[in-house]
C-alpha positions as CSV (number, residue, x, y, z in Angstrom):
1,M,19.8,10.6,18.3
2,R,17.0,9.7,20.8
3,R,15.3,6.4,21.5
4,G,13.0,5.4,18.6
5,E,14.4,7.8,16.1
6,L,16.0,6.9,12.8
7,T,19.5,5.5,13.1
8,D,22.2,6.7,10.7
9,K,22.1,3.4,8.8
10,A,18.3,3.4,8.5
11,W,18.5,7.0,7.2
12,Q,21.1,6.1,4.6
13,R,18.8,3.4,3.3
14,I,15.7,5.5,2.8
15,E,17.1,9.0,2.1
16,P,17.7,8.3,-1.6
17,L,14.1,7.0,-1.9
18,L,12.4,10.1,-0.5
19,P,10.8,12.8,-2.7
20,A,13.3,15.4,-3.8
21,T,12.6,19.0,-3.0
22,D,12.5,21.5,-5.8
23,A,13.5,25.2,-6.0
24,R,9.9,26.5,-6.1
25,G,8.2,27.9,-3.1
26,R,9.3,27.6,0.5
27,P,11.9,25.0,1.1
28,W,10.9,21.8,2.9
29,R,11.9,21.2,6.5
30,D,14.5,18.5,6.9
31,H,13.0,15.1,6.0
32,R,14.8,13.3,8.8
33,Q,13.6,15.7,11.5
34,V,10.0,15.4,10.3
35,I,10.1,11.6,10.0
36,D,11.4,11.4,13.6
37,G,8.5,13.5,14.7
38,I,6.1,11.2,12.9
39,L,7.7,8.2,14.5
40,W,7.4,9.8,18.0
41,R,3.7,10.3,17.5
42,L,3.2,6.7,16.3
43,R,5.3,5.3,19.1
44,T,3.5,7.2,21.9
45,G,0.0,7.5,20.4
46,S,-0.2,11.1,21.5
47,P,-2.2,13.8,19.6
48,W,-0.3,15.5,16.8
49,R,-0.4,18.8,18.6
50,D,1.8,17.3,21.4
51,I,4.8,16.5,19.2
52,P,7.9,18.0,20.8
53,E,9.2,21.3,19.4
54,R,12.5,19.6,18.5
55,Y,10.8,18.0,15.6
56,G,9.5,21.2,14.2
57,P,5.9,22.5,14.0
58,W,3.3,19.7,14.5
59,Q,1.4,20.9,11.5
60,T,4.5,20.2,9.3
61,C,4.7,16.6,10.7
62,Y,1.1,15.9,10.1
63,E,1.0,17.5,6.6
64,R,4.1,15.5,5.6
65,F,2.5,12.3,7.0
66,K,-0.8,13.1,5.1
67,R,0.9,14.0,1.8
68,W,3.1,10.9,1.7
69,D,0.1,8.8,2.5
70,E,-2.0,10.2,-0.3
71,D,0.8,10.0,-2.9
72,G,1.9,6.5,-1.8
73,T,5.4,7.4,-0.6
74,W,5.1,5.3,2.6
75,A,3.9,2.3,0.6
76,R,6.8,2.7,-1.9
77,L,9.4,2.9,0.8
78,L,8.2,-0.4,2.3
79,E,8.0,-1.9,-1.2
80,Q,11.6,-0.9,-2.0
81,M,12.9,-2.6,1.1
82,Q,11.0,-5.7,0.1
83,V,12.2,-5.6,-3.5
84,K,15.8,-5.2,-2.5
85,D,15.7,-8.2,-0.2
86,D,13.8,-10.3,-2.7
87,S,16.3,-9.5,-5.4
88,V,19.2,-11.0,-3.4
89,G,17.1,-14.1,-2.4
90,N,16.6,-13.1,1.2
91,V,12.8,-13.3,1.1
92,E,11.4,-16.8,1.6
93,W,8.0,-17.2,0.0
94,T,6.5,-19.3,2.7
95,V,4.0,-16.8,4.1
96,S,1.6,-16.7,7.0
97,I,-1.7,-14.8,7.1
98,D,-3.7,-13.7,10.1
99,S,-5.5,-10.7,11.6
100,T,-5.6,-8.8,14.9
101,I,-8.1,-6.4,16.5
102,A,-7.3,-2.8,17.4
103,R,-9.7,-1.0,19.7
104,A,-10.8,2.3,18.2
105,H,-10.5,5.4,20.4
106,Q,-13.6,7.7,20.5
107,H,-11.7,10.2,18.5
108,A,-11.5,7.7,15.6
109,A,-15.2,8.0,14.9
110,G,-16.9,10.9,13.1
111,A,-15.1,11.0,9.8
112,R,-17.1,12.3,6.8
113,K,-19.3,9.7,5.2
114,K,-19.0,11.2,1.7
115,G,-15.9,11.1,-0.4
116,M,-13.4,8.4,-1.4
117,A,-11.1,6.8,1.1
118,A,-7.4,7.0,0.2
119,G,-4.9,4.1,0.3
120,R,-4.0,1.3,-1.9
121,S,-5.9,-1.4,0.1
122,I,-8.9,0.5,1.4
123,R,-12.2,-0.7,0.0
124,R,-15.2,1.6,0.7
125,T,-18.3,-0.3,1.6
126,R,-21.8,0.8,2.5
127,K,-21.5,-0.4,6.1
128,S,-18.0,0.5,7.0
129,G,-16.4,3.3,4.9
130,Q,-13.6,3.9,7.4
131,A,-12.9,0.3,8.5
132,L,-14.8,0.6,11.8
133,G,-16.8,-2.2,13.1
134,R,-19.2,-2.2,16.1
135,S,-19.4,-5.0,18.6
136,R,-20.1,-5.4,22.3
137,G,-16.7,-3.9,23.1
138,G,-17.4,-0.8,21.0
139,L,-15.7,0.3,17.7
140,T,-12.8,-1.8,16.5
141,T,-10.6,-2.1,13.4
142,K,-9.1,-5.3,12.2
143,L,-5.6,-5.3,10.8
144,H,-4.9,-8.2,8.3
145,L,-1.3,-9.1,7.7
146,I,0.8,-11.4,5.5
147,T,4.4,-12.1,6.8
148,E,7.2,-13.9,5.1
149,A,9.3,-16.7,6.6
150,R,11.4,-14.3,8.7
151,G,8.3,-12.8,10.3
152,L,8.6,-9.5,8.4
153,P,5.4,-7.8,7.0
154,M,4.7,-8.4,3.3
155,A,1.1,-7.0,2.9
156,L,-1.3,-5.0,5.0
157,H,-5.1,-4.5,4.8
158,V,-7.6,-3.0,7.2
159,T,-11.3,-3.8,7.6
160,G,-13.9,-3.2,10.3
161,G,-13.4,-5.3,13.4
162,N,-16.6,-7.3,12.8
163,V,-15.4,-8.6,9.4
164,V,-14.7,-12.4,9.4
165,D,-11.2,-13.3,8.3
166,C,-12.2,-15.7,5.5
167,T,-14.4,-13.1,3.8
168,A,-11.5,-10.6,3.6
169,F,-9.0,-13.3,2.4
170,E,-9.0,-12.4,-1.3
171,A,-8.7,-8.7,-0.6
172,V,-5.7,-9.3,1.6
173,M,-4.0,-11.5,-1.0
174,A,-4.6,-8.8,-3.6
175,T,-2.3,-6.4,-1.6
176,L,0.6,-8.9,-1.9
177,R,2.6,-7.4,-4.8
178,I,6.4,-7.4,-4.7
179,G,8.0,-5.7,-7.6
180,R,11.0,-6.9,-9.5
181,P,14.2,-4.8,-9.8
182,T,14.4,-5.4,-13.5
183,G,10.8,-4.4,-14.1
184,G,8.0,-6.6,-15.4
185,R,5.0,-8.0,-13.5
186,P,5.3,-8.0,-9.7
187,R,5.2,-11.3,-7.9
188,T,1.9,-12.0,-6.2
189,R,1.9,-15.8,-5.6
190,P,3.8,-17.3,-2.6
191,D,4.9,-20.9,-2.6
192,V,3.2,-21.9,0.6
193,L,0.6,-20.1,2.7
194,L,0.1,-20.9,6.4
195,G,-3.2,-20.0,8.0
196,D,-5.3,-21.0,11.1
197,K,-8.7,-22.7,11.1
198,G,-10.4,-19.4,10.4
199,Y,-9.2,-19.7,6.8
200,S,-10.4,-23.3,6.4
201,S,-13.0,-23.0,3.7
202,R,-13.6,-24.6,0.3
203,Q,-13.5,-21.3,-1.4
204,I,-10.1,-20.4,0.0
205,R,-8.6,-23.8,-0.7
206,T,-9.9,-23.6,-4.3
207,Y,-8.4,-20.1,-4.7
208,L,-5.0,-21.3,-3.6
209,R,-5.1,-24.5,-5.6
210,R,-5.9,-22.7,-8.9
211,R,-2.9,-20.4,-8.3
212,G,-0.5,-23.2,-7.4
213,I,-0.1,-22.2,-3.8
214,K,0.3,-24.9,-1.2
215,A,-2.2,-24.5,1.6
216,V,-1.1,-25.4,5.1
217,I,-4.4,-24.8,6.9
218,P,-5.9,-27.2,9.5
219,E,-9.6,-28.2,9.2
220,R,-12.2,-27.2,11.7
221,R,-13.9,-29.8,13.9
222,D,-17.2,-29.3,12.2
223,Q,-15.7,-29.9,8.8
224,L,-14.0,-33.1,10.0
225,A,-17.2,-34.3,11.6
226,N,-19.2,-33.5,8.4
227,R,-16.8,-35.6,6.3
228,V,-17.1,-38.6,8.6
229,R,-20.9,-38.3,8.6
230,K,-21.0,-38.4,4.8
231,G,-18.8,-41.5,4.7
232,N,-17.5,-42.3,1.2
233,Q,-19.2,-39.2,-0.2
234,G,-17.3,-37.0,2.1
235,G,-14.1,-37.1,0.0
236,R,-10.5,-37.4,1.1
237,P,-9.1,-35.2,3.9
238,Y,-7.0,-32.3,2.9
239,A,-3.3,-32.6,3.1
240,F,-1.8,-30.9,6.1
241,D,1.9,-30.3,6.9
242,A,2.0,-30.2,10.7
243,E,5.8,-29.5,10.7
244,A,5.5,-26.5,8.4
245,Y,2.5,-25.2,10.4
246,K,4.8,-24.6,13.4
247,Q,6.1,-21.5,11.6
248,R,2.7,-19.8,11.6
249,N,3.6,-18.2,15.0
250,L,5.8,-15.8,13.1
251,V,2.7,-13.7,12.1
252,E,1.6,-13.6,15.7
253,R,5.0,-12.4,16.8
254,C,4.9,-9.7,14.1
255,F,1.7,-8.4,15.5
256,G,3.3,-8.2,18.9
257,K,6.1,-6.0,17.4
258,L,3.7,-3.8,15.5
259,K,1.5,-3.3,18.6
260,Q,4.5,-1.9,20.5
261,W,3.6,1.2,18.5
262,R,0.7,2.6,20.6
263,A,-0.9,4.4,17.6
264,I,-1.2,0.9,16.0
265,A,-2.4,-1.0,19.1
266,T,-5.2,1.6,19.5
267,R,-6.6,3.4,16.5
268,F,-6.8,7.2,17.0
269,D,-7.1,8.1,13.3
270,K,-10.5,9.0,11.8
271,L,-9.5,7.8,8.3
272,A,-8.7,4.2,7.6
273,S,-6.0,5.2,5.1
274,R,-4.2,7.2,7.9
275,Y,-4.3,4.2,10.2
276,L,-3.0,2.0,7.4
277,A,-0.2,4.5,6.7
278,G,0.8,4.3,10.3
279,A,0.9,0.5,10.2
280,T,3.0,0.8,7.0
281,I,5.5,3.0,8.6
282,A,5.8,0.6,11.6
283,S,6.3,-2.2,9.1
284,L,9.0,-0.2,7.3
285,M,10.8,0.2,10.6
286,L,10.8,-3.5,11.2
287,W,12.4,-4.1,7.8
288,L,15.0,-1.4,8.5
289,R,15.8,-2.8,11.9
290,H,16.2,-6.3,10.5
291,A,18.6,-5.0,7.8
292,E,20.7,-3.4,10.5
293,L,20.9,-6.6,12.5
294,S,21.8,-8.5,9.3
295,D,24.7,-6.1,8.7
296,R,26.3,-6.7,12.0
297,P,29.3,-9.1,12.0
């Protein structure tokens, strides 16, 4: 086993969840070998054609990555890790939300403008069908993330880099769906949500209040000044738990871990769904790594 490849414990956790091979057609190449090749590409950010021969043909690695993105296998693997931890009470539903910018490589541009984008949290828009936004720095993609109280990823969403965080808030929250091992409706509402001043808006606070979610979001200076200016008509200041807000740094630390994968720190994929699939795999590896550390005496 080489650095960055699946450990034996991680493989034992995900092997039963992988699609089973059937007796029809050519047999599939070993799942573990192919996944290690995909991890190598995500870790290094190299072109698919440069995957070392020890992982098999690069075409096999890419096709497996593509197929499991389109049929939702990567998303299901991550969800199963989350469901298992939540079923034993390890998941704390005090979540943090934030976003980070990833510079898009020149190879990320040029995808077909027609056709539907794949992925469970991709929303095709007229301006940015592949989640690419243009600014002074060039093309960028914004990765939105919700983490739980241990700093592990709970939900992922991608938009163009020029999209304001507060406008994408409801779309990000819509991706938070943790199933239950006994079936039934998945859980979609955390107990507490921590966010920075970029999420301080009346619309977001109303959204959270109607769903019974405690908001721990500081107000912006202009909002405070506007309340003072209005006097008695400005209303009461919003409640803010400064002690709980100290835990918001967990989402920033999670971004730091995800961006250790070079294909996440820089976007090379033309399709937004492929970039999201890579971020999902990196998140899955964080869950598997945390599970290994928890198993140690």
